[in-house]
C-alpha positions in Angstrom: -16.2 -93.0 -0.7 -16.1 -89.2 -0.8 -13.6 -89.1 2.1 -11.4 -91.7 0.4 -11.5 -89.7 -2.8 -10.5 -86.5 -1.0 -7.6 -88.2 0.8 -6.4 -89.7 -2.5 -6.6 -86.3 -4.2 -4.7 -84.7 -1.3 -2.0 -87.3 -1.2 -1.6 -87.7 -5.0 -1.8 -84.0 -6.0 1.0 -82.8 -8.3 1.5 -79.7 -6.1 2.7 -79.4 -2.5 -0.2 -79.4 -0.1 -0.3 -79.1 3.7 -3.3 -79.0 6.0 -3.2 -76.9 9.2 -5.0 -75.7 12.3 -4.4 -72.0 13.3 -3.2 -71.2 16.8 -4.4 -68.0 18.3 -3.1 -65.7 21.1 -5.2 -64.5 24.0 -6.6 -61.7 21.8 -7.7 -64.0 19.1 -4.9 -63.1 16.7 -3.4 -66.1 14.8 0.3 -66.4 15.4 1.2 -70.0 14.4 -0.4 -73.1 13.1 -0.2 -76.9 13.7 0.6 -79.3 10.9 -2.3 -81.8 10.5 -1.2 -83.4 7.2 1.2 -83.0 4.3 1.4 -84.7 0.9 4.4 -86.4 -0.7 5.3 -83.3 -2.8 5.3 -81.1 0.3 7.6 -83.7 2.1 10.0 -83.6 -0.9 9.9 -79.8 -0.9 10.8 -79.4 2.8 13.0 -82.4 3.1 11.0 -83.9 6.0 8.5 -86.8 6.3 4.9 -86.4 7.4 5.6 -88.1 10.8 8.3 -85.4 11.4 5.9 -82.5 11.1 2.4 -83.7 11.9 1.4 -82.5 15.3 4.1 -79.8 15.4 3.8 -76.1 15.0 5.0 -74.3 11.9 7.4 -72.2 13.9 8.9 -75.4 15.5 9.7 -76.7 12.0 10.8 -73.5 10.3 12.4 -70.3 11.3 10.0 -68.3 9.2 11.8 -65.0 9.4 15.0 -66.7 8.3 13.5 -68.7 5.5 10.7 -66.7 3.8 10.5 -63.5 5.8 7.6 -61.7 7.5 5.3 -61.8 4.4 4.1 -65.3 5.4 3.0 -64.2 8.8 1.1 -61.2 7.4 -0.6 -63.2 4.7 -1.5 -66.0 7.1 -3.1 -63.6 9.6 -5.0 -61.8 6.8 -6.3 -65.1 5.4 -7.5 -66.4 8.8 -8.9 -63.1 10.1 -10.7 -62.2 6.9 -11.7 -65.8 6.1 -10.4 -65.5 2.5 -7.9 -67.1 0.2 -4.6 -65.2 0.0 -1.8 -65.7 -2.6 1.7 -64.5 -2.0 5.1 -64.8 -3.7 8.0 -65.1 -1.4 11.7 -65.7 -1.8 12.7 -68.9 0.0 16.3 -68.3 1.3 16.7 -72.0 2.0 16.3 -73.1 -1.6 17.2 -69.8 -3.3 13.9 -69.6 -5.2 10.8 -67.6 -5.4 7.7 -69.6 -4.4 4.0 -68.9 -4.7 2.0 -69.8 -1.6 -1.8 -70.0 -1.7 -3.5 -70.0 1.7 -6.9 -71.6 1.3 -9.3 -71.2 4.2 -11.5 -74.2 5.1 -13.2 -72.8 8.2 -12.4 -70.4 11.1 -9.3 -72.3 12.1 -8.4 -74.8 9.4 -6.7 -74.1 6.1 -4.5 -75.6 3.4 -1.4 -74.4 1.8 -0.8 -74.9 -1.9 2.8 -74.4 -3.0 
């Protein structure tokens, strides 16, 4: 029951949510992440369906430097390394808007993005 409720909350949330697994280099520094799940709002925001992103790396889907700059990479690394929630405001060049991204850490390698 609890698992079904959590899945329902994730999928039906009124905010864009994505679930990820961090990818580390040989020195243990996170440099990318794999999409594990996204909700409908996230799909609408990025213009791709879940089956188009799940199992792929963030950098495969987005050219981060061209879309939201280096702030994302620094914030992502800070969140994973320090095991803490990080909130950043970035300008998304693809949609010409400022967006707030919350990186919420679940464990040493898994996290959610709230946008």
